[in-house]
C-alpha positions in Angstrom: 12.0 36.5 4.5 14.0 37.4 1.4 16.9 35.1 0.6 19.0 34.2 -2.4 17.6 31.5 -4.7 19.1 28.1 -4.9 18.8 25.4 -7.6 16.1 23.8 -5.5 13.9 26.8 -6.2 14.1 26.7 -10.0 10.8 24.9 -10.6 9.0 27.2 -8.1 10.4 30.3 -9.8 9.3 29.1 -13.2 5.8 28.6 -11.9 5.9 32.2 -10.6 6.9 33.3 -14.1 4.1 31.4 -15.6 1.5 32.9 -13.3 2.8 36.5 -13.8 2.8 35.9 -17.6 -0.9 34.8 -17.4 -1.7 38.0 -15.4 -0.1 40.1 -18.2 -2.1 38.4 -20.9 -5.3 38.8 -18.9 -4.5 42.5 -18.6 -4.1 42.9 -22.3 -0.3 42.8 -22.3 0.2 40.2 -25.1 3.9 40.7 -26.1 5.9 40.8 -22.9 7.7 37.7 -21.6 7.1 35.6 -24.7 9.5 32.7 -24.4 11.2 34.5 -21.5 12.4 34.1 -18.8 13.7 30.6 -19.4 15.1 28.0 -17.1 18.5 29.0 -18.4 17.9 32.6 -17.3 17.0 31.4 -13.8 20.0 29.1 -13.6 22.3 32.0 -14.7 20.7 34.4 -12.1 21.3 31.8 -9.4 24.9 31.2 -10.5 25.6 34.9 -10.5 24.0 35.3 -7.0 21.4 37.9 -8.2 18.2 35.8 -7.9 16.1 36.3 -4.8 13.0 34.5 -3.5 10.4 35.2 -0.9 7.1 33.5 0.2 5.4 35.9 -2.1 7.5 35.8 -5.3 10.8 36.3 -6.9 13.0 38.9 -8.5 16.6 39.5 -9.7 18.7 42.4 -8.4 21.7 42.9 -10.6 24.5 45.3 -9.7 26.7 46.8 -12.4 26.2 47.9 -15.9 23.1 46.7 -17.8 24.2 46.6 -21.5 20.8 47.5 -22.9 20.9 50.7 -20.9 23.9 52.1 -22.8 21.6 53.8 -25.3 18.4 55.5 -24.3 15.9 57.0 -26.8 13.3 59.7 -26.4 14.9 61.0 -23.2 18.0 60.5 -21.0 19.2 59.1 -17.7 19.1 61.7 -15.0 22.3 60.4 -13.4 24.1 58.8 -16.3 27.5 58.3 -14.6 26.4 56.9 -11.2 26.9 53.2 -10.3 23.5 51.5 -10.2 21.7 48.2 -9.7 18.8 46.9 -12.0 15.7 45.1 -10.8 14.6 42.4 -13.3 12.2 39.5 -13.6 9.7 40.4 -10.8 7.0 37.6 -10.5 4.6 36.4 -7.9 2.8 33.2 -6.8 -1.0 32.9 -7.5 -3.1 34.4 -4.7 -0.3 36.5 -3.3 0.1 40.3 -3.1 2.9 42.6 -2.1 5.9 41.1 -3.9 6.6 44.5 -5.6 6.6 46.2 -2.2 9.0 43.6 -0.8 11.3 43.7 -3.8 11.6 47.5 -4.0 12.0 47.9 -0.3 14.9 45.3 -0.4 16.4 46.8 -3.5 16.5 50.3 -2.0 18.2 49.0 1.1 20.9 47.4 -1.1 21.6 50.2 -3.6 21.5 54.0 -3.6 20.7 54.0 -7.4 18.2 51.7 -9.1 17.1 51.3 -12.7 14.1 49.4 -14.1 12.6 48.8 -17.5 9.1 47.6 -18.3 6.9 46.9 -21.3 4.8 49.9 -22.4 1.6 47.9 -22.0 2.5 46.8 -18.4 0.3 49.5 -16.8 0.3 47.9 -13.3 4.1 48.1 -13.2 4.1 51.7 -14.5 1.8 52.6 -11.6 4.0 50.7 -9.1 7.2 52.5 -10.3 5.6 55.9 -10.0 4.3 55.1 -6.6 7.8 54.0 -5.6 9.3 57.3 -6.6 10.9 56.2 -9.9 11.3 58.8 -12.7 10.6 58.0 -16.3 13.7 58.6 -18.4 13.0 57.3 -21.9 13.0 54.2 -24.0 15.7 51.5 -24.1 15.8 48.5 -26.4 16.1 44.8 -25.8 18.7 42.7 -27.7 16.0 41.8 -30.2 15.1 45.5 -30.7 11.9 45.5 -28.6 11.4 48.8 -26.8 11.0 49.1 -23.0 10.1 52.1 -20.9 13.1 52.9 -18.6 12.9 54.3 -15.1 15.4 55.5 -12.5 15.4 56.0 -8.7 18.0 57.2 -6.2 18.0 57.9 -2.5 18.2 61.6 -1.5 20.4 61.3 1.5 20.6 65.0 1.8 16.9 65.3 2.6 15.5 64.5 6.1 13.1 61.5 6.1 10.3 63.5 7.7 10.6 66.2 4.9 10.4 63.4 2.3 7.3 62.1 4.0 5.8 65.6 4.0 6.3 66.0 0.3 5.0 62.5 -0.5 1.9 62.8 1.6 1.0 66.5 1.5 2.6 68.0 -1.6 2.6 65.5 -4.4 -1.1 64.5 -4.0 -2.1 68.1 -4.6 -0.9 67.6 -8.2 -3.2 64.6 -8.9 -6.0 66.9 -10.2 -3.9 69.3 -12.3 -3.6 69.0 -16.1 -1.8 65.9 -17.4 1.5 67.9 -18.0 1.7 68.8 -14.3 0.9 65.6 -12.4 3.1 64.1 -9.8 5.3 62.4 -12.4 6.3 65.8 -13.7 7.2 66.9 -10.1 9.2 63.8 -9.6 11.2 64.5 -12.8 11.8 68.1 -11.7 13.0 66.9 -8.3 15.3 64.4 -9.9 16.8 66.8 -12.4 17.2 69.5 -9.8 18.9 67.1 -7.3 21.3 66.0 -10.0 22.5 69.6 -10.4 22.6 70.5 -6.7 21.6 67.9 -4.2 20.2 69.5 -1.0 17.1 69.7 1.1 16.3 73.2 -0.1 16.6 72.1 -3.8 14.4 69.1 -3.1 11.7 71.3 -1.5 11.7 74.0 -4.1 11.4 71.5 -6.9 8.5 69.7 -5.1 6.6 72.9 -4.5 7.2 75.1 -7.6 3.9 74.3 -9.2 1.6 74.4 -6.2 0.0 77.6 -7.5 -1.7 75.7 -10.4 -4.7 75.4 -8.0 -5.4 79.0 -8.9 -4.9 78.6 -12.7 -2.0 78.4 -15.0 -1.5 82.0 -16.1 0.0 83.3 -12.8 0.6 80.0 -11.0 4.3 80.8 -10.4 3.3 83.8 -8.3 0.6 81.8 -6.5 3.2 79.1 -5.7 5.3 81.8 -4.0 2.4 82.9 -1.9 1.5 79.4 -0.9 5.0 78.6 0.1 5.2 81.7 2.3 1.8 81.0 3.8 2.7 77.4 4.2 -0.5 76.1 5.7 -0.4 72.3 5.7 -0.1 69.0 7.7 2.8 67.5 9.4 2.4 64.1 11.3 -1.3 64.4 10.9 -1.5 67.8 12.6 -2.3 71.2 11.0 0.7 73.5 11.1 0.7 77.1 10.0 4.1 77.0 8.5 5.4 73.4 8.3 8.5 74.4 6.3 9.8 76.1 9.5 10.5 72.6 10.8 13.4 72.4 8.3 14.2 75.9 7.1 14.6 79.4 8.4 12.8 82.4 7.1 15.5 83.4 4.6 15.6 79.8 3.1 11.8 79.8 2.8 11.9 83.1 1.0 14.5 81.6 -1.4 12.3 78.6 -2.1 9.3 81.0 -2.7 11.4 83.1 -5.1 12.6 80.1 -7.0 8.9 79.1 -7.6 8.1 82.6 -8.7 11.1 82.7 -11.1 10.7 79.3 -12.8 8.2 80.3 -15.5 9.6 79.7 -19.0 8.2 83.0 -20.2 10.1 85.0 -17.6 12.0 87.9 -19.3 14.6 88.3 -16.5 16.9 85.8 -14.9 16.0 84.1 -11.6 17.1 85.9 -8.5 19.2 83.0 -7.2 21.2 79.9 -8.3 18.3 77.8 -6.8 15.9 79.6 -9.1 18.1 78.9 -12.1 18.2 75.2 -11.2 14.5 74.9 -10.8 13.8 76.7 -14.0 16.3 74.5 -15.9 14.9 71.3 -14.3 11.3 72.4 -15.1 12.2 72.7 -18.8 12.7 68.9 -19.2 13.5 69.6 -22.9 13.3 66.2 -24.6 11.6 66.6 -28.0 9.0 63.9 -27.8 8.2 64.8 -24.1 7.7 68.4 -25.1 5.4 67.6 -28.0 3.4 65.1 -25.8 3.0 67.6 -22.9 1.9 70.3 -25.4 -0.8 68.0 -26.7 -1.8 66.9 -23.2 -2.3 70.5 -22.2 -4.3 71.2 -25.4 -6.6 68.2 -24.9 -7.2 69.2 -21.3 -7.9 72.9 -21.9 -9.3 72.9 -25.5 -11.5 69.7 -25.7 -13.6 71.4 -28.4 -10.7 71.2 -31.0 -10.5 68.4 -33.5 -7.3 66.7 -34.4 -6.3 69.4 -37.0 -7.1 72.1 -34.5 -4.8 70.5 -31.9 -2.1 70.1 -34.5 -2.2 73.8 -35.4 -2.2 74.7 -31.7 0.8 72.4 -31.0 2.7 73.9 -34.0 2.0 77.5 -32.9 3.0 76.8 -29.3 6.3 75.1 -30.3 7.2 78.0 -32.6 6.3 80.6 -30.0 8.2 79.0 -27.1 11.0 76.7 -28.4 11.9 77.7 -32.0 14.7 80.1 -32.8 13.6 83.4 -31.4 11.1 81.8 -29.1 10.7 83.1 -25.5 12.3 80.2 -23.7 15.7 81.0 -22.1 18.4 78.8 -20.5 19.9 80.4 -17.4 22.8 78.1 -16.6 26.1 78.5 -18.6 26.5 74.7 -19.1 22.8 74.0 -19.2 21.8 70.3 -19.5 19.0 71.5 -21.8 21.3 73.1 -24.4 21.7 69.9 -26.5 18.1 68.7 -26.3 16.8 72.2 -27.2 19.0 72.2 -30.3 17.4 68.8 -31.2 13.9 70.1 -30.6 14.6 73.1 -32.8 15.8 70.8 -35.6 12.5 68.8 -35.2 10.4 72.0 -35.4 12.2 73.0 -38.6 11.3 69.6 -40.1 7.5 70.1 -40.1 6.9 66.8 -41.9 8.8 64.8 -39.3 7.1 66.8 -36.5 3.7 66.0 -38.0 4.5 62.3 -38.1 5.4 62.4 -34.4 2.2 64.2 -33.6 0.2 61.6 -35.5 1.9 58.8 -33.7 1.3 60.4 -30.3 -2.3 61.2 -31.1 -3.2 57.5 -31.3 -2.1 57.1 -27.6 -4.6 59.6 -26.3 
């Protein structure tokens, strides 16, 4: 049902763009797709062979380097050096549903690595990207300087499909009700960062399960995660299984996964007991200055709702100094840690309290 577009499809594609633009406006997204995409954009996509059309809608799947992705702000690509394809200009016909499902299913069949960017106000697309397993990476900029939220996805070929299904349907949903800093999007980022360091089924599983113990509270959640992993009560293929992980791992591997969860805590004073533990701990750090400040604020708002803005600012400042500043308790366990450079950037931000307060004020308006 998906085919490459031809010049005969141009008028229909433009109608799809008009309809999707009207949906954005009705949803409060007033600044995306202003004077774009144009007929010339469609003609160029068709000439390059990257425009596709279905009975439901249209999209462009573009292999190769996207120039606007060369610089990314407020974050970083998880796999910066991998060849990728970019999904652009997704639009639908009036009265149809499912074009996003079709487009992403097709794109994942064509490419092992995908990137997408979307307007900050395009909340439906953000929801779709998270549902599709994309990881938020930061902000890129259009040629006119307009910011876009950037996402990345890649296929974990090292992980059995039934294990992926178990994580998607049994593990990630458990995080829906945790605090805002530990929702499924955080777990997806930890999975992605861990797999970039050491791609394997055991890495994937440890990253997916390291925060399960939050159901018993934050203070000792790392120990609770270890207990849950060892107990392993859950569902596989709709049936209750005492230890579902035994389908994929032996007892020694399950113990390594449990220990990695126990050792990931940033406040740990001793190194993790295994390389896997070091990897999960490093991936969990996700040290990007704006992300760290936002997550600190999210936790404060969730757990200390009685505080006013000034109270949250002081709590944020105290936490950043205690954990991340020079002499703070956070430690990096890998010799060539991917967190070394961003931690140095965060410490510079903490030293510049005026700049940090400006960031805090800007983030405050988004809550």
